[in-house]
N, C-alpha and C positions, 0 to 999 in steps of 0.2 A: 619497442623491440627494434633492434637494428636489422637492416635488410641488406642483401647483396645485390649485385648488378642484375642477375637473372630475375630476382623477385621484383625489382623495379621495372624491368622490361615486361614481365608478365602482367603487372598491374597496368602499365600503359596500353598493352595489347587488349586488355579486357575493359578498357575505358571506351565507351561508345560516344560520349559527348564530344563534339568536335573541338571545342575550345579546350576542354580539359585534357584531351589527348595531346594536343599541341603543347600545352603547358607542362604536362608530365614528361613528355619527350624531351623538351628543352631542359627541364630540371634534372633529369637523370643523366643527360649528356654533360651538363655543367658539373654535377656532383662527381661523375666519373673523372672528368678532366682535373678536378682539384683533389682527387684522391679520397673523396668522402664515401665512395661506394666500394666495398670489397669486391674484387674481381673473382667471384665464385659463381658456380652454376648449379645451384641446388633446386631451382624451380623448373617444372616442366612447362613447356610452351603450349598454349591452347591450339587445337586444330583450326579454330576459326577465331579471328579477332572480333571484338564488339563493334557494332555499327550504330550510328545515330538512330534513335527510336523512330523518327519520322521518315527514314530513308526506305524507299521502295526498291528492292533488288529483283531484277528480272533475269531470265536467261538471255544470252546474246541474241538469239533469234526472235525474242519478244520485244526487243527495243524498238521504239518508234524511229523512223528515219529523221535525221536532222537536216534541216534546210541550210542552204549555203549563202543566202542573200543577206542584205543589210538590215533586214527587219530585226527589231529589238528581240523578238522571241528566238530568232536564230542565233543572235549574238549571245544571249543568255544560255541557250542550249550548248553552244560551243564551250563557254567558260565553265559551265556546270560539269561537262564531261572532263575538262582539264582538272577541275577541283577534285573530282572523284579519283582520277589517276594519281594525283599527288597525295590524297588522303590514304589510299591503299599503299602507296609507296612508303609512307611512314611505317606502316605495319610490316611491310616486306623487309625494310632495313632493320627494324627492331628484331624481327623474327630471325633474320640472318645471324645476328649476334647471339640472341638467347638460345637458339637451337644448335648452333655450330661453334660458338665461341670456345667451348671447352676443348675442342680438338684442334683449334687453330691457334695462331700466335697473337701477341699483343697488338701488332700492326693491323691485323684483320679486325680486331675488336674496335680499335680506335678509328679505323677508316669507315666502318659501317655505322658506327655511332655518329660520326660526322655526316654521313649520308642521311641518317634519320633526322638530324637537326636541320639539314638543308631542306629536306622534304617538308618538315613542319613549317619552316619559314615560307617555302613556296605556297603551301596550302593557305597560310594566313594572308599572304599577299593576294591570292586569287579570291579568297572569301571577301576581302575588303573591296576588290574590284567588282565582284558580283553585287555587293551591297550598293555600290554606286549606280547600279542598274535597277535597283529595287528588288533584287533577288537574293537567294541564299542557297548554299549547298543543302540538299534534301528536298528542294522544291520539285525536282524532276526525278524520274526513275533512272536507275543505273544498272549495269550488269557486273558480274563478279568474275569475269574471265581472268583478270590479273591474279586474283587470289587462287584460282584453280592451279596456276603454275606453281604456287607455293605448296599446295597439297601434293602435286605430282612429284615434287622434288624434296619432300620433307625428310627423306631417308639418306640423302647424299649431298654433301656440301658442293662437290664438283658439279653435279647436275644443277643445283640451285644457281651457282655462279654462272654456269654456261647459259642457262635459260633466262634468268631474271636480268642481271645487268648486261650480259653480252648479247642478248637477243631483244628482249622487251624494251629495256632502256635504250639500247642502241637504235631501235626503231624510232624513238623520239628524236634522235639526232638527224634522222632522215626527213621527218615530216615537219619539224618545228620551223625551219627557215621559211618554207612556203606559208606556214600559218602566220609567222611574223609579218610577212608582206601583205597577206590578206587582211590582218587586223589593222595594219598601218593604212591600207587603202580605204578602210572604213573610217579613218580619222581618229583612231584609238591609239594615240602615241603612248599613253601610259600602259595600255595592254601590251603593246609591242616591246616596251622596255622590260616588263615582267617576263615575257616569253624569252627575251634575249638573256636575261639573268638565269632563267631555268636552263636554257640551252648550254650556256657556259658552265653551269654547275654539273649538268648531266654528263658532259665530256669527262669530268673528273670521276663521276660515279661509275661510268662504264670502264674507265681506266683502272679503278680500284678492283672491279670484278675481274677484268682481264689479268691484272697483276697477280691477284691471289689465286686465280685458276691456274695460271702458268706455274706459280711456285708450288702449288699442291701437286700438279702433274710431275714436276721435276722430282719432288720428294718421293713420289710413288714410282718413278722410273718410266713414266708414260710420255708419249709425244703429245704436247699440248694441242697442236692443230688437229691431229687425228682424233684425240679424245673429245675435243670440243664438238667436232662433227658428229661423233657417235652419240654424245649426250643430247645434242639438239635433235637428232633423228629419233632417239628413244623417248624424249620427254617434252618436246615442244609440239603442241597440237596444230599449230598453223604452219604456214610456209614463209620463207624469206622472199620478199618481193622487192624488186628495184622500183624506182631509182634509189641509189644509196648516196648518202653524204660522205663520199670517200675521204675528204679532208678531215672531217670531224671524227670519223671512225679511225683514221690513221692516228690522229692526235690522242685517241683513247686506247691505242694499242691493239686495234683489231686489224688482222691481216686481210687484205682484199681477196687474196687467193683462197682463203679458208671459206669466207662467206659466199664467194662466187660459186663455189662447188655445191652449195645448198640451194641455189635459186631454182 
């Protein structure tokens, strides 16, 4: 039976096995790019994506504190948390297309499928890095705060764009440079290169979110800066905290004036 793009996305979202999710994501993006998947949206996206069987998911308040020293357990905890962020990011990008692709344009679909492919690649790199430390994703508990943002914005593409790429991913632009220096100071040059690759890619991901949010607002006759602030106030549970990586945010199309108003 032939499938369309939305069916392939739903299948990937409902795949909990970490390697299989990466492979299905890469395959559907590759098939889309070569025209082998009809761009139709017949499938309903799940409210929750599948997770690996062995993964323990806690509320954010239940999470154990992560140490910051050079001890191997602290290094593993850091990379495990990054692996979880990237694993959920695969689902966030896929859900963006599967849930909102029918109301958006082809550029939106192509951009966020590319984001999904990037996130799958990031996760695979981090998994290999964890393996070099004798660890694996699912070894430690995680929290699902990132996916909560998807649930809060499942009804509104503008809200999803405002919160996920333009707030949550943009936060990665702020914290990753210091993380790179920390990892490098531990003698982990390979890890520093992985994080630099992620940072470079995330600038493009935030830029895609900002670009499509702005285009959506213009089509609706709304002021993008004002509507972004309104969406963040309504749908983002946390607060925007400095310091900000202004140069990376500017490269991603984020106005310093807009996010400064939300601090």
